[in-house]
DSSP file (Angstrom, degrees, kcal/mol; ACC not computed):
  #  RESIDUE AA STRUCTURE BP1 BP2  ACC     N-H-->O    O-->H-N    N-H-->O    O-->H-N    TCO  KAPPA ALPHA  PHI   PSI    X-CA   Y-CA   Z-CA
    1    1 A X              0   0    0      0, 0.0     3,-0.1     0, 0.0     0, 0.0   0.000 360.0 360.0 360.0 155.0  -16.4  -16.8  -16.2
    2    2 A X        +     0   0    0      1,-0.2     2,-0.6     2,-0.0    36,-0.0   0.725 360.0  54.2 -73.9 -22.0  -13.1  -15.6  -17.3
    3    3 A X  S    S-     0   0    0      4,-0.0    -1,-0.2     3,-0.0     2,-0.1  -0.845  72.2-179.1-120.8  95.7  -11.5  -19.0  -17.5
    4    4 A X     >  -     0   0    0     -2,-0.6     4,-2.2    -3,-0.1     5,-0.2  -0.366  42.6-105.5 -86.3 169.9  -13.5  -21.3  -19.8
    5    5 A X  H  > S+     0   0    0      1,-0.2     4,-2.5     2,-0.2     5,-0.2   0.877 121.8  53.4 -61.5 -39.3  -12.7  -25.0  -20.6
    6    6 A X  H  > S+     0   0    0      2,-0.2     4,-2.1     1,-0.2    -1,-0.2   0.897 107.6  50.0 -64.3 -40.6  -11.5  -24.0  -24.0
    7    7 A X  H  > S+     0   0    0      2,-0.2     4,-2.3     1,-0.2    -2,-0.2   0.902 110.6  50.1 -65.3 -40.6   -9.1  -21.4  -22.6
    8    8 A X  H  X S+     0   0    0     -4,-2.2     4,-2.7     1,-0.2     5,-0.2   0.941 111.0  48.7 -61.6 -47.3   -7.7  -24.0  -20.2
    9    9 A X  H  X S+     0   0    0     -4,-2.5     4,-2.4     1,-0.2    -1,-0.2   0.869 110.1  52.3 -61.2 -36.5   -7.2  -26.5  -23.0
   10   10 A X  H  X S+     0   0    0     -4,-2.1     4,-2.0     2,-0.2    -1,-0.2   0.915 110.6  47.5 -65.4 -42.8   -5.5  -23.8  -25.0
   11   11 A X  H  X S+     0   0    0     -4,-2.3     4,-2.4     1,-0.2     5,-0.4   0.929 114.8  45.5 -64.5 -45.2   -3.1  -23.0  -22.2
   12   12 A X  H  X S+     0   0    0     -4,-2.7     4,-2.2     1,-0.2    -2,-0.2   0.856 112.5  51.0 -68.1 -34.6   -2.3  -26.6  -21.6
   13   13 A X  H  < S+     0   0    0     -4,-2.4    -1,-0.2    -5,-0.2    -2,-0.2   0.874 114.6  43.9 -68.8 -35.9   -1.8  -27.3  -25.3
   14   14 A X  H  < S+     0   0    0     -4,-2.0    -2,-0.2    -5,-0.2    -1,-0.2   0.900 130.3  21.6 -76.3 -40.8    0.5  -24.3  -25.7
   15   15 A X  H  < S+     0   0    0     -4,-2.4    -3,-0.2    -5,-0.2    -2,-0.2   0.688 120.0  53.9-105.8 -21.9    2.6  -24.9  -22.5
   16   16 A X  S  < S-     0   0    0     -4,-2.2     3,-0.1    -5,-0.4     6,-0.1  -0.159  97.9 -92.5 -96.9-164.1    2.1  -28.6  -21.8
   17   17 A X  S    S-     0   0    0      4,-0.2     2,-0.3     1,-0.2    -4,-0.1   0.861 100.4 -15.5 -80.2 -36.2    2.6  -31.7  -23.9
   18   18 A X  S >  S-     0   0    0     -6,-0.2     3,-0.8     3,-0.2    -1,-0.2  -0.918  75.1 -91.6-153.7 177.3   -1.1  -31.7  -25.1
   19   19 A X  T 3  S+     0   0    0     -2,-0.3    -6,-0.2     1,-0.2    -7,-0.2   0.782 125.8  48.8 -67.8 -26.4   -4.4  -30.2  -24.2
   20   20 A X  T 3  S+     0   0    0      1,-0.1     2,-1.8    -8,-0.1    -1,-0.2   0.543  84.7  96.0 -90.1  -7.1   -5.2  -33.2  -22.0
   21   21 A X    <   +     0   0    0     -3,-0.8     3,-0.5     1,-0.2    -4,-0.2  -0.565  40.3 151.1 -84.9  78.8   -1.9  -33.1  -20.2
   22   22 A X        +     0   0    0     -2,-1.8    -1,-0.2     1,-0.2    -2,-0.0   0.492  60.1  65.0 -88.9  -3.5   -3.1  -31.1  -17.2
   23   23 A X  S    S+     0   0    0     -3,-0.2    -1,-0.2     4,-0.1    -2,-0.1   0.565  71.0 110.7 -97.4  -9.3   -0.5  -32.5  -14.7
   24   24 A X  S  > S-     0   0    0     -3,-0.5     4,-2.3     1,-0.1     5,-0.2  -0.368  71.0-129.5 -68.9 145.8    2.7  -31.2  -16.2
   25   25 A X  H  > S+     0   0    0      1,-0.2     4,-2.6     2,-0.2     5,-0.2   0.882 107.4  54.0 -61.7 -39.6    4.4  -28.6  -14.2
   26   26 A X  H  > S+     0   0    0      2,-0.2     4,-2.3     1,-0.2    -1,-0.2   0.918 109.6  47.6 -63.1 -43.3    4.8  -26.3  -17.2
   27   27 A X  H  > S+     0   0    0      2,-0.2     4,-2.3     1,-0.2    -2,-0.2   0.918 113.5  47.1 -63.4 -44.0    1.0  -26.4  -17.8
   28   28 A X  H  X S+     0   0    0     -4,-2.3     4,-2.8     2,-0.2    -2,-0.2   0.906 111.7  50.7 -66.0 -40.8    0.1  -25.8  -14.2
   29   29 A X  H  X S+     0   0    0     -4,-2.6     4,-2.3     1,-0.2    -1,-0.2   0.907 111.3  48.9 -61.6 -42.6    2.6  -22.9  -14.0
   30   30 A X  H  X S+     0   0    0     -4,-2.3     4,-2.1     2,-0.2    -2,-0.2   0.896 112.0  48.5 -64.6 -40.7    1.1  -21.3  -17.1
   31   31 A X  H  X S+     0   0    0     -4,-2.3     4,-2.4     2,-0.2    -2,-0.2   0.933 111.8  48.7 -65.5 -45.9   -2.4  -21.7  -15.8
   32   32 A X  H  X S+     0   0    0     -4,-2.8     4,-2.8     1,-0.2    -2,-0.2   0.888 110.3  52.5 -60.5 -38.3   -1.4  -20.2  -12.4
   33   33 A X  H  X S+     0   0    0     -4,-2.3     4,-2.4     2,-0.2    -1,-0.2   0.906 108.8  49.4 -65.1 -41.1    0.2  -17.3  -14.2
   34   34 A X  H  X S+     0   0    0     -4,-2.1     4,-2.0     2,-0.2    -2,-0.2   0.933 114.2  45.2 -62.2 -45.8   -2.9  -16.6  -16.3
   35   35 A X  H  X S+     0   0    0     -4,-2.4     4,-2.7     2,-0.2    -2,-0.2   0.887 111.5  52.6 -66.1 -39.5   -5.0  -16.6  -13.1
   36   36 A X  H  X S+     0   0    0     -4,-2.8     4,-2.3     1,-0.2    -1,-0.2   0.917 109.5  49.2 -62.7 -43.4   -2.5  -14.4  -11.2
   37   37 A X  H  X S+     0   0    0     -4,-2.4     4,-1.9     2,-0.2    -1,-0.2   0.906 112.0  48.7 -62.8 -40.6   -2.6  -11.9  -14.0
   38   38 A X  H  X S+     0   0    0     -4,-2.0     4,-2.0     1,-0.2    -2,-0.2   0.933 112.8  46.6 -64.9 -46.2   -6.4  -11.9  -14.0
   39   39 A X  H  X S+     0   0    0     -4,-2.7     4,-2.4     1,-0.2    -1,-0.2   0.843 108.6  56.2 -67.2 -32.6   -6.6  -11.5  -10.2
   40   40 A X  H  X S+     0   0    0     -4,-2.3     4,-1.3     2,-0.2    -1,-0.2   0.907 107.8  47.8 -64.1 -41.6   -4.0   -8.7  -10.3
   41   41 A X  H  X S+     0   0    0     -4,-1.9     4,-1.1     1,-0.2    -2,-0.2   0.899 111.2  51.8 -65.0 -39.0   -6.1   -6.7  -12.7
   42   42 A X  H  X S+     0   0    0     -4,-2.0     4,-1.9     1,-0.2     3,-0.5   0.907 108.2  51.2 -62.6 -41.7   -9.2   -7.3  -10.5
   43   43 A X  H  < S+     0   0    0     -4,-2.4    -1,-0.2     1,-0.2    -2,-0.2   0.756 100.7  62.1 -71.0 -23.8   -7.4   -6.0   -7.5
   44   44 A X  H  < S+     0   0    0     -4,-1.3     3,-0.3     1,-0.2    -1,-0.2   0.860 113.8  35.7 -66.4 -33.8   -6.3   -2.9   -9.2
   45   45 A X  H  < S+     0   0    0     -4,-1.1     2,-0.5    -3,-0.5    -2,-0.2   0.761 125.6  40.3 -88.1 -27.5  -10.0   -2.0   -9.6
   46   46 A X    ><  +     0   0    0     -4,-1.9     3,-1.4     1,-0.1    -1,-0.2  -0.747  65.0 171.2-125.8  81.6  -11.1   -3.4   -6.3
   47   47 A X  T 3  S+     0   0    0     -2,-0.5    -1,-0.1    -3,-0.3    -4,-0.1   0.756  75.1  52.8 -66.5 -26.0   -8.5   -2.6   -3.7
   48   48 A X  T 3  S+     0   0    0      1,-0.1     2,-1.5     2,-0.0    -1,-0.3   0.194  71.6 114.3-100.2  17.5  -10.5   -3.7   -0.7
   49   49 A X    <>  +     0   0    0     -3,-1.4     4,-1.7     1,-0.2     5,-0.1  -0.679  37.1 171.0 -87.0  87.2  -11.3   -7.2   -1.9
   50   50 A X  H  >  +     0   0    0     -2,-1.5     4,-2.1     1,-0.2    -1,-0.2   0.767  69.8  59.1 -76.1 -26.0   -9.3   -9.0    0.7
   51   51 A X  H  > S+     0   0    0      2,-0.2     4,-2.1     1,-0.2    -1,-0.2   0.907 108.3  45.9 -67.2 -41.3  -10.6  -12.5   -0.2
   52   52 A X  H  > S+     0   0    0      2,-0.2     4,-2.2     1,-0.2    -2,-0.2   0.880 110.3  54.7 -67.4 -37.7   -9.3  -12.1   -3.7
   53   53 A X  H  X S+     0   0    0     -4,-1.7     4,-2.0     2,-0.2    -2,-0.2   0.907 108.1  49.0 -62.0 -41.0   -6.0  -10.8   -2.3
   54   54 A X  H  X S+     0   0    0     -4,-2.1     4,-2.1     1,-0.2    -2,-0.2   0.917 111.1  48.8 -65.4 -43.6   -5.6  -13.9   -0.1
   55   55 A X  H  X S+     0   0    0     -4,-2.1     4,-2.2     1,-0.2    -1,-0.2   0.852 109.2  54.5 -66.4 -31.9   -6.3  -16.2   -3.0
   56   56 A X  H  X S+     0   0    0     -4,-2.2     4,-2.3     2,-0.2    -1,-0.2   0.919 108.0  48.4 -65.9 -42.5   -3.8  -14.3   -5.1
   57   57 A X  H  X S+     0   0    0     -4,-2.0     4,-2.0     1,-0.2    -2,-0.2   0.890 111.3  50.6 -64.1 -39.3   -1.1  -14.8   -2.4
   58   58 A X  H  X S+     0   0    0     -4,-2.1     4,-2.2     2,-0.2    -1,-0.2   0.899 110.2  49.9 -65.3 -39.8   -1.9  -18.5   -2.3
   59   59 A X  H  X S+     0   0    0     -4,-2.2     4,-2.7     2,-0.2    -2,-0.2   0.903 108.8  51.5 -64.3 -41.6   -1.7  -18.8   -6.1
   60   60 A X  H  X S+     0   0    0     -4,-2.3     4,-2.3     1,-0.2    -1,-0.2   0.902 110.4  50.0 -62.3 -39.9    1.7  -17.1   -6.1
   61   61 A X  H  X S+     0   0    0     -4,-2.0     4,-2.3     2,-0.2    -2,-0.2   0.901 110.5  48.8 -65.2 -41.4    2.9  -19.5   -3.4
   62   62 A X  H  X S+     0   0    0     -4,-2.2     4,-2.3     2,-0.2    -2,-0.2   0.923 112.2  48.9 -63.5 -43.6    1.7  -22.5   -5.4
   63   63 A X  H  X S+     0   0    0     -4,-2.7     4,-2.5     1,-0.2    -2,-0.2   0.908 110.5  51.0 -63.9 -40.1    3.4  -21.2   -8.5
   64   64 A X  H  X S+     0   0    0     -4,-2.3     4,-2.5     2,-0.2    -1,-0.2   0.904 108.9  51.6 -63.4 -40.9    6.6  -20.6   -6.6
   65   65 A X  H  X S+     0   0    0     -4,-2.3     4,-2.4     1,-0.2    -2,-0.2   0.920 111.3  47.1 -61.9 -43.4    6.6  -24.2   -5.2
   66   66 A X  H  X S+     0   0    0     -4,-2.3     4,-2.6     2,-0.2    -2,-0.2   0.891 111.9  50.5 -65.1 -39.2    6.1  -25.6   -8.7
   67   67 A X  H  X S+     0   0    0     -4,-2.5     4,-2.4     2,-0.2    -2,-0.2   0.896 110.4  49.6 -66.2 -38.8    8.9  -23.4  -10.1
   68   68 A X  H  X S+     0   0    0     -4,-2.5     4,-2.1     2,-0.2    -2,-0.2   0.919 111.5  49.6 -63.9 -43.3   11.2  -24.5   -7.3
   69   69 A X  H  X S+     0   0    0     -4,-2.4     4,-2.1     1,-0.2    -2,-0.2   0.931 112.7  46.6 -59.4 -46.6   10.4  -28.2   -8.0
   70   70 A X  H  X S+     0   0    0     -4,-2.6     4,-2.8     1,-0.2     8,-0.4   0.869 109.5  54.2 -66.2 -36.3   11.0  -27.7  -11.7
   71   71 A X  H  < S+     0   0    0     -4,-2.4    -1,-0.2     1,-0.2    -2,-0.2   0.890 113.7  41.6 -63.8 -39.7   14.3  -25.9  -11.0
   72   72 A X  H  < S+     0   0    0     -4,-2.1    -2,-0.2    -5,-0.1    -1,-0.2   0.817 120.8  42.8 -76.3 -30.5   15.6  -28.8   -8.9
   73   73 A X  H  < S-     0   0    0     -4,-2.1     2,-0.3     1,-0.2    -2,-0.2   0.932 134.4  -2.6 -82.7 -49.7   14.3  -31.5  -11.3
   74   74 A X     X  -     0   0    0     -4,-2.8     4,-1.9    -5,-0.2    -1,-0.2  -0.812  55.2-169.1-151.8 100.5   15.2  -30.1  -14.7
   75   75 A X  H  > S+     0   0    0     -2,-0.3     4,-2.6     1,-0.2     5,-0.2   0.796  88.7  58.2 -66.1 -29.0   16.9  -26.7  -15.0
   76   76 A X  H  > S+     0   0    0      2,-0.2     4,-2.1     1,-0.2    -1,-0.2   0.923 108.0  45.0 -67.8 -42.7   16.4  -26.6  -18.8
   77   77 A X  H  > S+     0   0    0     -3,-0.2     4,-2.3     2,-0.2     5,-0.2   0.886 112.7  53.2 -66.5 -38.1   12.6  -27.0  -18.5
   78   78 A X  H  X S+     0   0    0     -4,-1.9     4,-2.2    -8,-0.4    -2,-0.2   0.944 110.8  45.4 -59.7 -50.2   12.7  -24.3  -15.8
   79   79 A X  H  X S+     0   0    0     -4,-2.6     4,-2.2     1,-0.2    -1,-0.2   0.874 111.8  53.2 -63.9 -37.1   14.6  -21.8  -17.9
   80   80 A X  H  X S+     0   0    0     -4,-2.1     4,-2.4     2,-0.2    -1,-0.2   0.927 111.2  44.2 -64.9 -45.1   12.3  -22.5  -20.9
   81   81 A X  H  X S+     0   0    0     -4,-2.3     4,-2.2     2,-0.2     5,-0.2   0.856 112.6  52.8 -71.1 -32.9    9.1  -21.9  -19.0
   82   82 A X  H  X>S+     0   0    0     -4,-2.2     4,-1.6    -5,-0.2     5,-1.4   0.928 113.7  43.2 -64.0 -45.4   10.5  -18.7  -17.4
   83   83 A X  H  <5S+     0   0    0     -4,-2.2    -2,-0.2     2,-0.2    -1,-0.2   0.891 113.9  51.0 -66.4 -40.4   11.5  -17.4  -20.8
   84   84 A X  H  <5S+     0   0    0     -4,-2.4    -2,-0.2     1,-0.2    -1,-0.2   0.889 119.8  34.0 -67.3 -39.8    8.2  -18.4  -22.4
   85   85 A X  H  <5S-     0   0    0     -4,-2.2    -1,-0.2    -5,-0.2    -2,-0.2   0.625 101.3-130.6 -91.6 -14.2    6.0  -16.7  -19.7
   86   86 A X  T  <5 +     0   0    0     -4,-1.6    -3,-0.2    -5,-0.2    -4,-0.1   0.930  54.7 147.0  67.1  46.5    8.4  -13.8  -19.0
   87   87 A X      < +     0   0    0     -5,-1.4     2,-0.3    -6,-0.2    -4,-0.1   0.906  53.9  51.9 -84.2 -43.0    8.3  -14.3  -15.2
   88   88 A X              0   0    0     -6,-0.3    -1,-0.0     1,-0.1    -2,-0.0  -0.733 360.0 360.0 -99.3 144.6   11.8  -13.2  -14.2
   89   89 A X              0   0    0     -2,-0.3    -1,-0.1    -3,-0.0    -2,-0.0   0.439 360.0 360.0 -98.9 360.0   13.3   -9.9  -15.3
């Protein structure tokens, strides 16, 4: 599978407080971004995979909700994760 336990721990260690801190908004946003990028690449090769397209839309919505939460809660953390992941242009 494309997302192993080691890769998840690496994402959470880099963007969260630690590798075991899977509940932080930054870690979850980073994980969703990784999954969104992977699914986007898959959909470029498989245009008619509508189930994957639906899951991609759901992931984007979840990430947006977390980003909105973070923006309202702590704008500094929001700006840091946006800059770190390069989400906004």
